[in-house]
N, CA, C, O and the ligand as a Tripos MOL2 file, in Angstrom:
@<TRIPOS>MOLECULE
protein
  273   271    69     0     0
PROTEIN
NO_CHARGES

@<TRIPOS>ATOM
      1 N         -13.3420    5.1590  -17.9130 N.3       1 MET1
      2 CA        -12.1090    4.9670  -18.7020 C.3       1 MET1
      3 C         -10.9110    5.4430  -17.8860 C.2       1 MET1
      4 O         -10.9210    6.5570  -17.3630 O.2       1 MET1
      5 N          -9.9150    4.6350  -17.7780 N.am      2 ALA2
      6 CA         -8.7460    4.9700  -16.9650 C.3       2 ALA2
      7 C          -7.8310    5.9490  -17.6930 C.2       2 ALA2
      8 O          -7.6260    5.8650  -18.9040 O.2       2 ALA2
      9 N          -7.3050    6.8520  -16.9310 N.am      3 PHE3
     10 CA         -6.2920    7.7300  -17.4880 C.3       3 PHE3
     11 C          -4.9460    7.2430  -16.9920 C.2       3 PHE3
     12 O          -4.7390    7.1050  -15.7870 O.2       3 PHE3
     13 N          -4.0410    6.9850  -17.8990 N.am      4 PHE4
     14 CA         -2.7380    6.4530  -17.5190 C.3       4 PHE4
     15 C          -1.7700    7.5810  -17.2260 C.2       4 PHE4
     16 O          -1.5080    8.4280  -18.0810 O.2       4 PHE4
     17 N          -1.2430    7.5870  -16.0140 N.am      5 SER5
     18 CA         -0.2500    8.5920  -15.6760 C.3       5 SER5
     19 C           1.1030    8.2090  -16.2720 C.2       5 SER5
     20 O           1.9860    9.0480  -16.4530 O.2       5 SER5
     21 N           1.2370    6.9280  -16.5680 N.am      6 ASN6
     22 CA          2.4110    6.4590  -17.3130 C.3       6 ASN6
     23 C           2.5070    7.2480  -18.6060 C.2       6 ASN6
     24 O           1.5440    7.3060  -19.3710 O.2       6 ASN6
     25 N           3.6470    7.8510  -18.8570 N.am      7 SER7
     26 CA          3.7330    8.7750  -19.9790 C.3       7 SER7
     27 C           3.8800    8.0800  -21.3240 C.2       7 SER7
     28 O           4.0110    8.7500  -22.3480 O.2       7 SER7
     29 N           3.8610    6.7660  -21.3440 N.am      8 ARG8
     30 CA          3.9780    6.0760  -22.6280 C.3       8 ARG8
     31 C           2.6750    6.0450  -23.4250 C.2       8 ARG8
     32 O           2.6950    5.9170  -24.6490 O.2       8 ARG8
     33 N           1.5520    6.1620  -22.7320 N.am      9 GLU9
     34 CA          0.2890    6.2450  -23.4620 C.3       9 GLU9
     35 C          -0.7690    6.9270  -22.6250 C.2       9 GLU9
     36 O          -0.6960    6.9390  -21.3960 O.2       9 GLU9
     37 N          -1.7500    7.4940  -23.3000 N.am     10 ALA10
     38 CA         -2.8620    8.1490  -22.6230 C.3      10 ALA10
     39 C          -4.0920    8.0110  -23.5030 C.2      10 ALA10
     40 O          -3.9990    7.9810  -24.7300 O.2      10 ALA10
     41 N          -5.2380    7.9280  -22.8560 N.am     11 ILE11
     42 CA         -6.4800    7.8810  -23.6230 C.3      11 ILE11
     43 C          -6.9280    9.3200  -23.8740 C.2      11 ILE11
     44 O          -6.8790   10.1580  -22.9740 O.2      11 ILE11
     45 N          -7.3560    9.5950  -25.0760 N.am     12 THR12
     46 CA         -7.8240   10.9440  -25.4140 C.3      12 THR12
     47 C          -9.3480   10.9310  -25.5470 C.2      12 THR12
     48 O          -9.9810    9.8820  -25.4270 O.2      12 THR12
     49 N          -9.9170   12.0840  -25.7930 N.am     13 THR13
     50 CA        -11.3670   12.1750  -26.0300 C.3      13 THR13
     51 C         -11.6490   12.3100  -27.5240 C.2      13 THR13
     52 O         -12.7670   12.6220  -27.9320 O.2      13 THR13
     53 N         -10.6200   12.0700  -28.3280 N.am     14 ILE14
     54 CA        -10.7740   12.1730  -29.7750 C.3      14 ILE14
     55 C         -11.3170   10.8500  -30.3170 C.2      14 ILE14
     56 O         -10.8170    9.7770  -29.9810 O.2      14 ILE14
     57 N         -12.3400   10.9430  -31.1540 N.am     15 ALA15
     58 CA        -12.9910    9.7410  -31.6720 C.3      15 ALA15
     59 C         -12.2930    9.2380  -32.9250 C.2      15 ALA15
     60 O         -11.8340   10.0190  -33.7580 O.2      15 ALA15
     61 N         -12.2210    7.9140  -33.0410 N.am     16 CYS16
     62 CA        -11.6840    7.2800  -34.2320 C.3      16 CYS16
     63 C         -12.5550    7.6200  -35.4420 C.2      16 CYS16
     64 O         -13.7800    7.5220  -35.3620 O.2      16 CYS16
     65 N         -11.9490    8.0130  -36.5490 N.am     17 PRO17
     66 CA        -12.7240    8.3260  -37.7530 C.3      17 PRO17
     67 C         -13.4630    7.1040  -38.3200 C.2      17 PRO17
     68 O         -14.4410    7.2460  -39.0540 O.2      17 PRO17
     69 N         -12.9860    5.9180  -37.9730 N.am     18 LYS18
     70 CA        -13.5860    4.7070  -38.5220 C.3      18 LYS18
     71 C         -14.6970    4.1440  -37.6570 C.2      18 LYS18
     72 O         -15.7530    3.7790  -38.1740 O.2      18 LYS18
     73 N         -14.4810    4.0650  -36.3410 N.am     19 CYS19
     74 CA        -15.4490    3.3770  -35.4830 C.3      19 CYS19
     75 C         -15.9440    4.2210  -34.3120 C.2      19 CYS19
     76 O         -16.7730    3.7650  -33.5240 O.2      19 CYS19
     77 N         -15.4400    5.4520  -34.1940 N.am     20 GLN20
     78 CA        -15.9060    6.4000  -33.1640 C.3      20 GLN20
     79 C         -15.5220    6.0340  -31.7320 C.2      20 GLN20
     80 O         -16.0180    6.6530  -30.7900 O.2      20 GLN20
     81 N         -14.6500    5.0440  -31.5490 N.am     21 LYS21
     82 CA        -14.1270    4.7770  -30.2100 C.3      21 LYS21
     83 C         -13.0210    5.7960  -29.9130 C.2      21 LYS21
     84 O         -12.5090    6.4620  -30.8120 O.2      21 LYS21
     85 N         -12.6720    5.8960  -28.6380 N.am     22 PHE22
     86 CA        -11.6140    6.8330  -28.2740 C.3      22 PHE22
     87 C         -10.2580    6.3590  -28.7730 C.2      22 PHE22
     88 O          -9.9730    5.1630  -28.8420 O.2      22 PHE22
     89 N          -9.4400    7.3340  -29.1150 N.am     23 LEU23
     90 CA         -8.0760    7.0310  -29.5440 C.3      23 LEU23
     91 C          -7.1150    7.1350  -28.3760 C.2      23 LEU23
     92 O          -7.2590    8.0050  -27.5160 O.2      23 LEU23
     93 N          -6.1520    6.2620  -28.3490 N.am     24 PHE24
     94 CA         -5.0160    6.3950  -27.4510 C.3      24 PHE24
     95 C          -3.9470    7.2110  -28.1430 C.2      24 PHE24
     96 O          -3.8010    7.1630  -29.3640 O.2      24 PHE24
     97 N          -3.2000    7.9630  -27.3460 N.am     25 ILE25
     98 CA         -1.9640    8.5360  -27.8620 C.3      25 ILE25
     99 C          -0.8420    7.7350  -27.2290 C.2      25 ILE25
    100 O          -0.8330    7.5220  -26.0160 O.2      25 ILE25
    101 N           0.0870    7.2970  -28.0310 N.am     26 LYS26
    102 CA          1.1620    6.4180  -27.5580 C.3      26 LYS26
    103 C           2.4890    6.9210  -28.0700 C.2      26 LYS26
    104 O           2.5630    7.6300  -29.0740 O.2      26 LYS26
    105 N           3.5200    6.5480  -27.3720 N.am     27 ARG27
    106 CA          4.8270    6.8810  -27.9130 C.3      27 ARG27
    107 C           5.7180    5.6620  -27.9380 C.2      27 ARG27
    108 O           5.6400    4.7790  -27.0830 O.2      27 ARG27
    109 N           6.5560    5.6440  -28.9340 N.am     28 THR28
    110 CA          7.6150    4.6570  -29.0000 C.3      28 THR28
    111 C           8.9050    5.4200  -28.6990 C.2      28 THR28
    112 O           8.8460    6.5480  -28.2110 O.2      28 THR28
    113 N          10.0250    4.8490  -28.9700 N.am     29 CYS29
    114 CA         11.2940    5.5100  -28.6610 C.3      29 CYS29
    115 C          11.4310    6.8580  -29.3660 C.2      29 CYS29
    116 O          11.9180    7.8290  -28.7860 O.2      29 CYS29
    117 N          11.0030    6.9030  -30.6030 N.am     30 HIS30
    118 CA         11.3440    8.0590  -31.4220 C.3      30 HIS30
    119 C          10.1740    8.9570  -31.7720 C.2      30 HIS30
    120 O          10.3710   10.1090  -32.1590 O.2      30 HIS30
    121 N           8.9570    8.4450  -31.6400 N.am     31 GLU31
    122 CA          7.8360    9.2580  -32.0880 C.3      31 GLU31
    123 C           6.5520    8.8690  -31.3860 C.2      31 GLU31
    124 O           6.4630    7.8210  -30.7460 O.2      31 GLU31
    125 N           5.5590    9.7350  -31.5170 N.am     32 ALA32
    126 CA          4.2430    9.4680  -30.9510 C.3      32 ALA32
    127 C           3.2640    9.2000  -32.0840 C.2      32 ALA32
    128 O           3.4260    9.6980  -33.1970 O.2      32 ALA32
    129 N           2.2510    8.4070  -31.7810 N.am     33 HIS33
    130 CA          1.2090    8.1510  -32.7680 C.3      33 HIS33
    131 C          -0.1120    7.9330  -32.0330 C.2      33 HIS33
    132 O          -0.1490    7.8310  -30.8070 O.2      33 HIS33
    133 N          -1.1780    7.8650  -32.7960 N.am     34 MET34
    134 CA         -2.4960    7.6310  -32.2320 C.3      34 MET34
    135 C          -2.9220    6.2100  -32.5930 C.2      34 MET34
    136 O          -2.6510    5.7310  -33.6940 O.2      34 MET34
    137 N          -3.5980    5.5360  -31.6410 N.am     35 GLN35
    138 CA         -4.1360    4.2260  -31.9750 C.3      35 GLN35
    139 C          -5.5340    4.0870  -31.3980 C.2      35 GLN35
    140 O          -5.7900    4.4850  -30.2620 O.2      35 GLN35
    141 N          -6.4300    3.5220  -32.1840 N.am     36 CYS36
    142 CA         -7.8140    3.3510  -31.7660 C.3      36 CYS36
    143 C          -7.9200    2.2820  -30.6790 C.2      36 CYS36
    144 O          -7.2620    1.2440  -30.7530 O.2      36 CYS36
    145 N          -8.7580    2.5420  -29.6630 N.am     37 SER37
    146 CA         -8.9880    1.5560  -28.6060 C.3      37 SER37
    147 C          -9.9670    0.4820  -29.0760 C.2      37 SER37
    148 O         -10.1080   -0.5520  -28.4240 O.2      37 SER37
    149 N         -10.6380    0.7150  -30.1940 N.am     38 GLY38
    150 CA        -11.6000   -0.2530  -30.7140 C.3      38 GLY38
    151 C         -11.0140   -1.0740  -31.8480 C.2      38 GLY38
    152 O         -10.7400   -2.2630  -31.6810 O.2      38 GLY38
    153 N         -10.8190   -0.4420  -33.0080 N.am     39 CYS39
    154 CA        -10.3940   -1.1900  -34.1970 C.3      39 CYS39
    155 C          -8.8730   -1.2960  -34.3240 C.2      39 CYS39
    156 O          -8.3690   -1.9560  -35.2330 O.2      39 CYS39
    157 N          -8.1390   -0.6430  -33.4070 N.am     40 LYS40
    158 CA         -6.6710   -0.7470  -33.3300 C.3      40 LYS40
    159 C          -5.9370   -0.1060  -34.5230 C.2      40 LYS40
    160 O          -4.7310   -0.2910  -34.6870 O.2      40 LYS40
    161 N          -6.6560    0.6270  -35.3270 N.am     41 THR41
    162 CA         -5.9990    1.3180  -36.4310 C.3      41 THR41
    163 C          -5.0320    2.3610  -35.8870 C.2      41 THR41
    164 O          -5.3360    3.0610  -34.9210 O.2      41 THR41
    165 N          -3.8760    2.4560  -36.5080 N.am     42 VAL42
    166 CA         -2.8670    3.4300  -36.1140 C.3      42 VAL42
    167 C          -2.9540    4.6450  -37.0340 C.2      42 VAL42
    168 O          -3.0580    4.5100  -38.2530 O.2      42 VAL42
    169 N          -2.9100    5.8090  -36.4420 N.am     43 PHE43
    170 CA         -2.9520    7.0590  -37.2010 C.3      43 PHE43
    171 C          -1.7350    7.8920  -36.8510 C.2      43 PHE43
    172 O          -1.1490    7.7360  -35.7810 O.2      43 PHE43
    173 N          -1.3640    8.7700  -37.7540 N.am     44 THR44
    174 CA         -0.2800    9.6880  -37.4220 C.3      44 THR44
    175 C          -0.8160   10.7750  -36.4950 C.2      44 THR44
    176 O          -2.0010   11.1090  -36.5090 O.2      44 THR44
    177 N           0.0770   11.3000  -35.7070 N.am     45 LEU45
    178 CA         -0.2800   12.3580  -34.7720 C.3      45 LEU45
    179 C          -0.7820   13.5970  -35.5120 C.2      45 LEU45
    180 O          -1.7200   14.2660  -35.0780 O.2      45 LEU45
    181 N          -0.1450   13.8770  -36.6190 N.am     46 GLN46
    182 CA         -0.4190   15.1030  -37.3710 C.3      46 GLN46
    183 C          -1.8900   15.2200  -37.7750 C.2      46 GLN46
    184 O          -2.4410   16.3190  -37.8200 O.2      46 GLN46
    185 N          -2.5170   14.0870  -38.0650 N.am     47 GLU47
    186 CA         -3.9160   14.1070  -38.4880 C.3      47 GLU47
    187 C          -4.8430   14.6780  -37.4230 C.2      47 GLU47
    188 O          -5.9180   15.1940  -37.7310 O.2      47 GLU47
    189 N          -4.4110   14.5790  -36.1580 N.am     48 PHE48
    190 CA         -5.3070   14.9530  -35.0700 C.3      48 PHE48
    191 C          -4.8710   16.2070  -34.3200 C.2      48 PHE48
    192 O          -5.4960   16.6050  -33.3370 O.2      48 PHE48
    193 N          -3.8000   16.8170  -34.7910 N.am     49 ILE49
    194 CA         -3.3550   18.0700  -34.1680 C.3      49 ILE49
    195 C          -4.4860   19.1200  -34.1220 C.2      49 ILE49
    196 O          -4.6470   19.7940  -33.1040 O.2      49 ILE49
    197 N          -5.2700   19.2680  -35.2050 N.am     50 PRO50
    198 CA         -6.3520   20.2700  -35.1600 C.3      50 PRO50
    199 C          -7.4260   19.9650  -34.1150 C.2      50 PRO50
    200 O          -8.1450   20.8700  -33.6910 O.2      50 PRO50
    201 N          -7.5420   18.6990  -33.6950 N.am     51 GLN51
    202 CA         -8.5660   18.3110  -32.7220 C.3      51 GLN51
    203 C          -7.9740   18.0940  -31.3370 C.2      51 GLN51
    204 O          -8.6330   17.5280  -30.4640 O.2      51 GLN51
    205 N          -6.7660   18.5250  -31.1300 N.am     52 MET52
    206 CA         -6.0470   18.2040  -29.8970 C.3      52 MET52
    207 C          -6.8730   18.5000  -28.6430 C.2      52 MET52
    208 O          -7.4360   19.5870  -28.5100 O.2      52 MET52
    209 N          -6.9430   17.5500  -27.7440 N.am     53 ASP53
    210 CA         -7.6450   17.7360  -26.4730 C.3      53 ASP53
    211 C          -6.6310   17.8350  -25.3400 C.2      53 ASP53
    212 O          -5.4210   17.7920  -25.5610 O.2      53 ASP53
    213 N          -7.1490   17.9670  -24.1310 N.am     54 GLU54
    214 CA         -6.2700   18.1880  -22.9880 C.3      54 GLU54
    215 C          -5.3290   17.0060  -22.7430 C.2      54 GLU54
    216 O          -4.1490   17.1970  -22.4510 O.2      54 GLU54
    217 N          -5.8520   15.8000  -22.8610 N.am     55 ALA55
    218 CA         -5.0390   14.6040  -22.6140 C.3      55 ALA55
    219 C          -3.8670   14.5530  -23.5940 C.2      55 ALA55
    220 O          -2.7360   14.2340  -23.2280 O.2      55 ALA55
    221 N          -4.1720   14.8740  -24.8420 N.am     56 MET56
    222 CA         -3.1510   14.8540  -25.8850 C.3      56 MET56
    223 C          -2.1080   15.9480  -25.6460 C.2      56 MET56
    224 O          -0.9050   15.7350  -25.8010 O.2      56 MET56
    225 N          -2.6050   17.1160  -25.2680 N.am     57 GLU57
    226 CA         -1.7220   18.2450  -25.0110 C.3      57 GLU57
    227 C          -0.7560   17.9410  -23.8570 C.2      57 GLU57
    228 O           0.4430   18.2020  -23.9450 O.2      57 GLU57
    229 N          -1.3150   17.3830  -22.7740 N.am     58 LYS58
    230 CA         -0.4880   17.0460  -21.6030 C.3      58 LYS58
    231 C           0.5310   15.9690  -21.9550 C.2      58 LYS58
    232 O           1.6830   16.0190  -21.5240 O.2      58 LYS58
    233 N           0.0920   15.0030  -22.7360 N.am     59 PHE59
    234 CA          0.9750   13.9200  -23.1360 C.3      59 PHE59
    235 C           2.1620   14.4670  -23.9170 C.2      59 PHE59
    236 O           3.3080   14.0880  -23.6750 O.2      59 PHE59
    237 N           1.8710   15.3650  -24.8600 N.am     60 LEU60
    238 CA          2.9360   15.9210  -25.6880 C.3      60 LEU60
    239 C           3.8680   16.8160  -24.8800 C.2      60 LEU60
    240 O           5.0770   16.8390  -25.1090 O.2      60 LEU60
    241 N           3.2950   17.5490  -23.9370 N.am     61 GLU61
    242 CA          4.1360   18.3640  -23.0380 C.3      61 GLU61
    243 C           5.1270   17.4650  -22.3120 C.2      61 GLU61
    244 O           6.3140   17.7790  -22.2290 O.2      61 GLU61
    245 N           4.6330   16.3370  -21.7810 N.am     62 GLY62
    246 CA          5.4830   15.3920  -21.0670 C.3      62 GLY62
    247 C           6.5350   14.7970  -21.9810 C.2      62 GLY62
    248 O           7.6860   14.6010  -21.5910 O.2      62 GLY62
    249 N           6.1220   14.5180  -23.1900 N.am     63 LEU63
    250 CA          7.0220   13.9190  -24.1710 C.3      63 LEU63
    251 C           8.1990   14.8440  -24.4580 C.2      63 LEU63
    252 O           9.3550   14.4220  -24.4680 O.2      63 LEU63
    253 N           7.8830   16.0970  -24.6880 N.am     64 TYR64
    254 CA          8.9540   17.0360  -25.0340 C.3      64 TYR64
    255 C           9.7770   17.4030  -23.8070 C.2      64 TYR64
    256 O          10.9820   17.6280  -23.9160 O.2      64 TYR64
    257 N           9.1420   17.4650  -22.6430 N.am     65 ALA65
    258 CA          9.8670   17.7870  -21.4120 C.3      65 ALA65
    259 C          10.9110   16.7110  -21.1170 C.2      65 ALA65
    260 O          12.0060   17.0110  -20.6410 O.2      65 ALA65
    261 N          10.5590   15.4500  -21.4040 N.am     66 ASN66
    262 CA         11.4860   14.3410  -21.1410 C.3      66 ASN66
    263 C          12.7200   14.3740  -22.0240 C.2      66 ASN66
    264 O          13.7400   13.7620  -21.7060 O.2      66 ASN66
    265 N          12.6240   15.0820  -23.1210 N.am     67 ARG67
    266 CA         13.7490   15.1100  -24.0540 C.3      67 ARG67
    267 C          14.7910   16.1520  -23.6790 C.2      67 ARG67
    268 O          15.9350   16.0950  -24.1320 O.2      67 ARG67
    269 N          14.3850   17.1020  -22.8510 N.am     68 ILE68
    270 CA         15.3130   18.1860  -22.5120 C.3      68 ILE68
    271 C          16.3460   17.7130  -21.4860 C.2      68 ILE68
    272 O          17.2110   18.4880  -21.0780 O.2      68 ILE68
    273 ZN        -11.4240    2.6700  -34.5730 Zn       69 ZN69
@<TRIPOS>BOND
     1     1     2 1
     2     2     3 1
     3     3     4 2
     4     3     5 am
     5     5     6 1
     6     6     7 1
     7     7     8 2
     8     7     9 am
     9     9    10 1
    10    10    11 1
    11    11    12 2
    12    11    13 am
    13    13    14 1
    14    14    15 1
    15    15    16 2
    16    15    17 am
    17    17    18 1
    18    18    19 1
    19    19    20 2
    20    19    21 am
    21    21    22 1
    22    22    23 1
    23    23    24 2
    24    23    25 am
    25    25    26 1
    26    26    27 1
    27    27    28 2
    28    27    29 am
    29    29    30 1
    30    30    31 1
    31    31    32 2
    32    31    33 am
    33    33    34 1
    34    34    35 1
    35    35    36 2
    36    35    37 am
    37    37    38 1
    38    38    39 1
    39    39    40 2
    40    39    41 am
    41    41    42 1
    42    42    43 1
    43    43    44 2
    44    43    45 am
    45    45    46 1
    46    46    47 1
    47    47    48 2
    48    47    49 am
    49    49    50 1
    50    50    51 1
    51    51    52 2
    52    51    53 am
    53    53    54 1
    54    54    55 1
    55    55    56 2
    56    55    57 am
    57    57    58 1
    58    58    59 1
    59    59    60 2
    60    59    61 am
    61    61    62 1
    62    62    63 1
    63    63    64 2
    64    63    65 am
    65    65    66 1
    66    66    67 1
    67    67    68 2
    68    67    69 am
    69    69    70 1
    70    70    71 1
    71    71    72 2
    72    71    73 am
    73    73    74 1
    74    74    75 1
    75    75    76 2
    76    75    77 am
    77    77    78 1
    78    78    79 1
    79    79    80 2
    80    79    81 am
    81    81    82 1
    82    82    83 1
    83    83    84 2
    84    83    85 am
    85    85    86 1
    86    86    87 1
    87    87    88 2
    88    87    89 am
    89    89    90 1
    90    90    91 1
    91    91    92 2
    92    91    93 am
    93    93    94 1
    94    94    95 1
    95    95    96 2
    96    95    97 am
    97    97    98 1
    98    98    99 1
    99    99   100 2
   100    99   101 am
   101   101   102 1
   102   102   103 1
   103   103   104 2
   104   103   105 am
   105   105   106 1
   106   106   107 1
   107   107   108 2
   108   107   109 am
   109   109   110 1
   110   110   111 1
   111   111   112 2
   112   111   113 am
   113   113   114 1
   114   114   115 1
   115   115   116 2
   116   115   117 am
   117   117   118 1
   118   118   119 1
   119   119   120 2
   120   119   121 am
   121   121   122 1
   122   122   123 1
   123   123   124 2
   124   123   125 am
   125   125   126 1
   126   126   127 1
   127   127   128 2
   128   127   129 am
   129   129   130 1
   130   130   131 1
   131   131   132 2
   132   131   133 am
   133   133   134 1
   134   134   135 1
   135   135   136 2
   136   135   137 am
   137   137   138 1
   138   138   139 1
   139   139   140 2
   140   139   141 am
   141   141   142 1
   142   142   143 1
   143   143   144 2
   144   143   145 am
   145   145   146 1
   146   146   147 1
   147   147   148 2
   148   147   149 am
   149   149   150 1
   150   150   151 1
   151   151   152 2
   152   151   153 am
   153   153   154 1
   154   154   155 1
   155   155   156 2
   156   155   157 am
   157   157   158 1
   158   158   159 1
   159   159   160 2
   160   159   161 am
   161   161   162 1
   162   162   163 1
   163   163   164 2
   164   163   165 am
   165   165   166 1
   166   166   167 1
   167   167   168 2
   168   167   169 am
   169   169   170 1
   170   170   171 1
   171   171   172 2
   172   171   173 am
   173   173   174 1
   174   174   175 1
   175   175   176 2
   176   175   177 am
   177   177   178 1
   178   178   179 1
   179   179   180 2
   180   179   181 am
   181   181   182 1
   182   182   183 1
   183   183   184 2
   184   183   185 am
   185   185   186 1
   186   186   187 1
   187   187   188 2
   188   187   189 am
   189   189   190 1
   190   190   191 1
   191   191   192 2
   192   191   193 am
   193   193   194 1
   194   194   195 1
   195   195   196 2
   196   195   197 am
   197   197   198 1
   198   198   199 1
   199   199   200 2
   200   199   201 am
   201   201   202 1
   202   202   203 1
   203   203   204 2
   204   203   205 am
   205   205   206 1
   206   206   207 1
   207   207   208 2
   208   207   209 am
   209   209   210 1
   210   210   211 1
   211   211   212 2
   212   211   213 am
   213   213   214 1
   214   214   215 1
   215   215   216 2
   216   215   217 am
   217   217   218 1
   218   218   219 1
   219   219   220 2
   220   219   221 am
   221   221   222 1
   222   222   223 1
   223   223   224 2
   224   223   225 am
   225   225   226 1
   226   226   227 1
   227   227   228 2
   228   227   229 am
   229   229   230 1
   230   230   231 1
   231   231   232 2
   232   231   233 am
   233   233   234 1
   234   234   235 1
   235   235   236 2
   236   235   237 am
   237   237   238 1
   238   238   239 1
   239   239   240 2
   240   239   241 am
   241   241   242 1
   242   242   243 1
   243   243   244 2
   244   243   245 am
   245   245   246 1
   246   246   247 1
   247   247   248 2
   248   247   249 am
   249   249   250 1
   250   250   251 1
   251   251   252 2
   252   251   253 am
   253   253   254 1
   254   254   255 1
   255   255   256 2
   256   255   257 am
   257   257   258 1
   258   258   259 1
   259   259   260 2
   260   259   261 am
   261   261   262 1
   262   262   263 1
   263   263   264 2
   264   263   265 am
   265   265   266 1
   266   266   267 1
   267   267   268 2
   268   267   269 am
   269   269   270 1
   270   270   271 1
   271   271   272 2
@<TRIPOS>SUBSTRUCTURE
     1 MET1         2 RESIDUE 1 A MET
     2 ALA2         6 RESIDUE 1 A ALA
     3 PHE3        10 RESIDUE 1 A PHE
     4 PHE4        14 RESIDUE 1 A PHE
     5 SER5        18 RESIDUE 1 A SER
     6 ASN6        22 RESIDUE 1 A ASN
     7 SER7        26 RESIDUE 1 A SER
     8 ARG8        30 RESIDUE 1 A ARG
     9 GLU9        34 RESIDUE 1 A GLU
    10 ALA10       38 RESIDUE 1 A ALA
    11 ILE11       42 RESIDUE 1 A ILE
    12 THR12       46 RESIDUE 1 A THR
    13 THR13       50 RESIDUE 1 A THR
    14 ILE14       54 RESIDUE 1 A ILE
    15 ALA15       58 RESIDUE 1 A ALA
    16 CYS16       62 RESIDUE 1 A CYS
    17 PRO17       66 RESIDUE 1 A PRO
    18 LYS18       70 RESIDUE 1 A LYS
    19 CYS19       74 RESIDUE 1 A CYS
    20 GLN20       78 RESIDUE 1 A GLN
    21 LYS21       82 RESIDUE 1 A LYS
    22 PHE22       86 RESIDUE 1 A PHE
    23 LEU23       90 RESIDUE 1 A LEU
    24 PHE24       94 RESIDUE 1 A PHE
    25 ILE25       98 RESIDUE 1 A ILE
    26 LYS26      102 RESIDUE 1 A LYS
    27 ARG27      106 RESIDUE 1 A ARG
    28 THR28      110 RESIDUE 1 A THR
    29 CYS29      114 RESIDUE 1 A CYS
    30 HIS30      118 RESIDUE 1 A HIS
    31 GLU31      122 RESIDUE 1 A GLU
    32 ALA32      126 RESIDUE 1 A ALA
    33 HIS33      130 RESIDUE 1 A HIS
    34 MET34      134 RESIDUE 1 A MET
    35 GLN35      138 RESIDUE 1 A GLN
    36 CYS36      142 RESIDUE 1 A CYS
    37 SER37      146 RESIDUE 1 A SER
    38 GLY38      150 RESIDUE 1 A GLY
    39 CYS39      154 RESIDUE 1 A CYS
    40 LYS40      158 RESIDUE 1 A LYS
    41 THR41      162 RESIDUE 1 A THR
    42 VAL42      166 RESIDUE 1 A VAL
    43 PHE43      170 RESIDUE 1 A PHE
    44 THR44      174 RESIDUE 1 A THR
    45 LEU45      178 RESIDUE 1 A LEU
    46 GLN46      182 RESIDUE 1 A GLN
    47 GLU47      186 RESIDUE 1 A GLU
    48 PHE48      190 RESIDUE 1 A PHE
    49 ILE49      194 RESIDUE 1 A ILE
    50 PRO50      198 RESIDUE 1 A PRO
    51 GLN51      202 RESIDUE 1 A GLN
    52 MET52      206 RESIDUE 1 A MET
    53 ASP53      210 RESIDUE 1 A ASP
    54 GLU54      214 RESIDUE 1 A GLU
    55 ALA55      218 RESIDUE 1 A ALA
    56 MET56      222 RESIDUE 1 A MET
    57 GLU57      226 RESIDUE 1 A GLU
    58 LYS58      230 RESIDUE 1 A LYS
    59 PHE59      234 RESIDUE 1 A PHE
    60 LEU60      238 RESIDUE 1 A LEU
    61 GLU61      242 RESIDUE 1 A GLU
    62 GLY62      246 RESIDUE 1 A GLY
    63 LEU63      250 RESIDUE 1 A LEU
    64 TYR64      254 RESIDUE 1 A TYR
    65 ALA65      258 RESIDUE 1 A ALA
    66 ASN66      262 RESIDUE 1 A ASN
    67 ARG67      266 RESIDUE 1 A ARG
    68 ILE68      270 RESIDUE 1 A ILE
    69 ZN69       273 GROUP 0 **** ****
């Protein structure tokens, strides 16, 4: 699985609650969200904060750093 250094999206190790595929973390102009790589369901970021993995953490660090 490729890890995207592009800060607009990253693949995480968090499994989709519906189909168990990995979730992507993505950002749009104003906010970040999670999207399944399998069933394409979109989830809010908040739902997965308790399960945050390294990819997600790094992505969010980059997201907030870009705003400063
Ligand atoms: Zn899914």
